N, C-alpha and C positions, 0 to 999 in steps of 0.2 A: 602421397600419404604422409601424414604427420606422424613421427615416432613419439610416443609418450617418453617423458624425461627418465622415468626409472628403467624402461627398456632400453634407452640409449646407453645408460650407464652400465647395464647388465652386458650389453653387446661389447662394449670396451673392455670390461673385466674379462669376458669370456676369451678374448683373442689376445690380450696383453700378458704374456708370462715372463717370468724372471729370464733375463739373459744368462749365457754361461759365466762360470766363475774363472777368475784369473788370479795369479799371485801379484799383489801390489805392495810396493814398499810402503811402510808407515809414513814416509814423508810425503807420499802422494795420496795416502788414504782418506783424507778428511772428507766427510760427507758421503763416503762410499757405504754400502750395505754388505755386511759379512754373509758370505755363502756358507762358512763353516765357523764354530766357535773358536775362541782363543783360550788355550789353557795354559797354566802358569808351568814354566819349565823349572822353577825353583821356588823356594819358600820365600816369602815377602813379608817383612825383612828376612835376611838369610840366616840372621843370628840375633840374640838378644842385643839391643842397642840402646844408648842413652838417649833420653829426651830432652836433657840439659846439660849445661856447662856446671861442673861441680865436682862431686867425689863419689865413687863407687866404693861401696862398704857393705858390711853386714849391720842390719838394722839392730841386731842385738849387742853389737859392739860400740854404739854410738855413746855411750856414757862416759867414755874414757877417752883421753888423747889417743889418736891412731898415728901409727907411722906411715907415711907417704911412701909406697914401694915403688911408684913409677908413675908414667903419664901415658894417656892412650887418646889419640886424635881420630877423627873420621879418616877411614881409609887405611888405619894401621891393621896389621894382621892381629888376630885375637892373642890374648896372652896364652902361653903354654903351661902355666902353673896357676894353681888357685891361690887366691889371697890367704894369707895366714891369719890366725886370730889377732885382732887389734891391728890390722892394716887396712889401708885405704889405697885407691889409685885415683890420681888427678885424671878427670875424664871430661870430654868435650862432646857437644852435641852430634849425634850419629856415630859415635865411636863404639865398637863392640865391647860388651860388658865382660869384664875379667871373671874367670871361674871363680865360684864362692861368694861373689856379691850378690845381694838380693835387693839392693835399692840404690838410688842416687839421690844425693842431697845437693840442692841448688848452692852455688859458691856463696850467694848472699847469706846463706844460713851456716856458714862455716868461717872460722877463724884459723889461718895458716900462719904457723910460726916456725920457720925453718923446715925441718923434715917431718914436722909434726903438724896435725889438723884436728881441731875440736869442733864437734857438731854442736850448734846453739839450740836447735829445735830437733827433738826426738823424731826420727823418720819411721814409717811403716814400710814393712817388706813389700816390695813390689812398685814403690813409688817411682815415677819418671823413668819407666822402662818401657819400650817396645818389645814385646816378645816376639821371637822367631815365629814366622808363619801367622802373625797376628792378622795380617790382611788377606794374604793368599798362602795356601800350602801347595807344594808341588804336585800337579796333576789336576788341580781344581779349575772348573771352567770360571774365567773371569769375564768374558763377553760371549754372548750367545749368538747363534746365527739369526739373521734378521735385523741385527743391531745397525742403526745407522750412526756411523762413527762421528763423535764430536771431539774437541780438543782434549777434554779429559780422558777419553777412551784411548786415544792414541798414547798418552802418557802411560795409562794402565797397560796396555798391550806391550809397550817397551819394557815396563817393569816386570812383565811376564817372561821376558827373555827372548821375544820375538823381533825381527826386524821387517817381516813382511806378513801379510794376511792374505786369506783367500776372500775375495770380494767378487760380487756380480759385476760384470762389465758394465761400464757406464753407456747409456743409450746414446746413438748417434742420431741427430734430427737435421734433415736437409729442409730449409725454408726458402720458398720461392714467392715472391710477389708477382702478381699478375694484373695486367691492365694496361692498354694501349695508351691511356693518359698518364701514365707514371713516368717520372724522370728519376734518376739515381740522386743520392745525397751529393751535394757540391755543384749540381748543374741547375742553372736559373730555369724555371718551367716557362714554357711559351703560352700562348693562348690556348685555352682548353686544357691545359696540363697541370699537374700537381706533383709535388714532391712525394716519393714513396716513403712511408714512415712505419708501416705495419711490420714489415721484416725486420726492422731494427728493434722494436718492441717485442716481437715474438723470439727473436734470438736471445735477447736479455733474459726474458721469461724462461725459456728453455734452458740456460745456463743456471739460472737461479734454482730450476727443478732438478739439477743434477745431470744435464745432458751436455754432450759436446755438439757443436753446431758447425754445420756447412752451409754458407749463405750462397744461394744459386742465383742472386740477381733478380732481373726482372724479365718476364715474358710477356709479349703482347697478347691480346685477345685472340688467339688462334690455337685450335685443339693441338695440332702437331707440334707447335713451338713449346707449349705447356708440356706435352708428353715426352719431348725430346730432352727437356732440361731435367726431367724427374726419372727418366728410363733407367740410366746407369748410375745414378746417385748412390754412393757407397753409405747408406744409412739405414737405420731400423725403422725411422718415421719420416715419412713424407709430408711436409706441412705446407699448403698453399694457402695465400690470403687474396681474396677477391675471386669473382667468377663462380661462387658457390651457390648462386640462386638459379632461377629457370629462365632468365631473359635470353634474348637472341645473342648476347655477347658474353654469356656465363658458360664456361667451357670445362670446369672442373670435373663434372661427371663424365663427359666425353673422353676427357684426357685419361681418366681412370680406366676406361674401357680400353683405350689404345694401349694401356700398360698390361693388358690381360688381367685386369683387377676385378674383384667382386665388390659390389656396393652393398654395404650393410644398411645404412640409412642415410638419408638425405636432407630432411628437415626434422627439426625436433620442436616439441611444444615448450618454447621458451621465449623470452623477449627480455633484452635484444638479442639478435643472433639466431632467429630461427632457421635460415638456410645454412646450416652446418652439416658438412659431409663426412662420413666415415666409411672405409673400405679396407681391403687388402690388396697388395700388388705381388709381383714376383718376388720370389725369394723369402717369402713371409713378412715382407714389409708391411707396416700399417701406414695408411693415408688418411689425413685429415685435411678437409678444406674448410677454412672459416671465411666468414663475410670480409668484404672490403672495408666496411665501415668501421673505423677504429674502436669504438667502444664495444661493438658486437664481436670484432675479432679477439679482443683480450677476454671477453667473457667466455667465448667458445674455447679459448686456450685453458682458462681456469677451470672449466667444468670437466672437459675431455681430454685435451692433449696433456695437461700436467698429470692427470690420472694415469694415463698411458706410460708417461716417462717415469713416474714413481713404480708403478707396477713392473716394468722392464727393469728397473734398478734393483728389483727384488725386495723393496720395502714392504713390509707386512701391514703397515698403516698408511696408505698411500693419500688418504683424503685430508683435505684442509680441516682445521678444527672448526666447530660450530658452537656457537653459544646463543644465549637469549639476552635480548637487549630491549630497552624501553624505547619506543620511538619519540624522536623529537621532530615535530612535524606531522605531516599526513602523507599517505600513499594510497594509490587507486590500485584495486585489483583488476586483472586482466582476464576476460572470459576465455576459458580453453588453455590458458597459457601460464606457466609458472614465471613470475615477473622478479628479476633480479636488479633491483635499483642499486645503484652504486652510492656509497657514502663513507662516513668515518664514524668509528666506535671510540668513545671514550669511557674512562672510568671515573665515577663520581660516588667516592665511598666504595661501597660493596656493590654498587648497581652500574651495569654497563649501559650506555646511552648509544643510540644509533641516530645520527643525523644524516639523511639523504642529501646528496648534492643537488644544487639547484637545477642542474641541466642534465636530462637523462636521455637526450637523443643519441641513438646509436652512431651518429655521424660526428660527435664532438671529440676531438683528439684530447683535450685537456680534462674531460670528465673523469679520468681515471687518476689524474694527478692529484695525490694527497688522499686518495681513497685507501682505506685499509680493510674494507668489508663490503659485502653485498647483502642486502636483505634477501630472504627467500620467501616470496609471497605466492601462496598457493593459488591456482586458478580460481576465479569467482567473479562476483561484480560487488560494486559498491566500494566504499571508502574505508581505510584503516586510520582511526583518529589518533591524535596526539596522546602519548602516555601509554598506548597499547604495547605489550610485549610482543616482539617479533623474533623469528629465527634470523640468525645471520651466520654468513660464512666469512671467516677471517682470513683475509688474504694478505696481511701485513701486521706489523706490530702495533699494539695499543700503547700509545704514549699519552 
């Protein structure tokens, strides 16, 4: 039975739930998804500070020579007395403003003579000052739950006064290549053999999606061998490549049964990669079997496995971004199947252009190299002509 694409997506979403939270040091938190918001423990900045090198003073006193009462640099303790009338303080960027001052005048707009300074351009009250709590006030939420932490978020969390955050555990994925014809990297293939490449690709894609990866090597086309490799793998997702179809040497489904698992779907109405498997195994583990053909394996990952990884990570927006692009070339619809041709999206002014790759065979290893998108072509018949707008799923950067 062929599962409609929307039903397959729904089945994965219904079973991939965010993993438990753990405390994660900020130094290790890049890319993690917050399970709890981050609140400021202090005002940011903690006091009024100067934004410039210059002189702190009262704007109303700027018309007369001012006595320089002292100097304040970043890191100095705030002054314990207010400026007196017609006094100024030499101040540097990041230094706390002395009490009584209501502006900072840039040093380029001042003339210093001994212990006196004269302001050449009349200032306005409040100029060149960062006010206490201007960015954050103590207790305010700076980062909400569900946030995927980027580099700037880490800096903001540190400024809040925290050194660790509560984030969802990173998913663990066990990747197994299957096929009696496969040999590992570094070994020369004999007659009828090929070097196993899919698990290398899938492991890299898993890491890019935010998962930790356990590579289980290669299992021959034997049900018990495949099941044995997977049975005790310490992972949240078991991912096999090859053997997902219904031929005499395709054993992914039988191996799932040996694991006491439940099969959710086995084939999906897509091209390439229709024989993609999804189920559950003991311990609440999710099981995916993607085809052995390289291009189909990568598409199966992009559509289903990556979705599961992001959902387990706690990402509230787990999907790849989609866009509309103008087709450069032609495409053919496929009756009964959603077609995902690989290609490249570029920007020409305000218009996105999608150029499909010349080779769309599911067996082509190089067909994903350089691709940053797949078009999403609904089932049907006939041709899509050059210049037609199509939906595209973005899987890489547009350059």
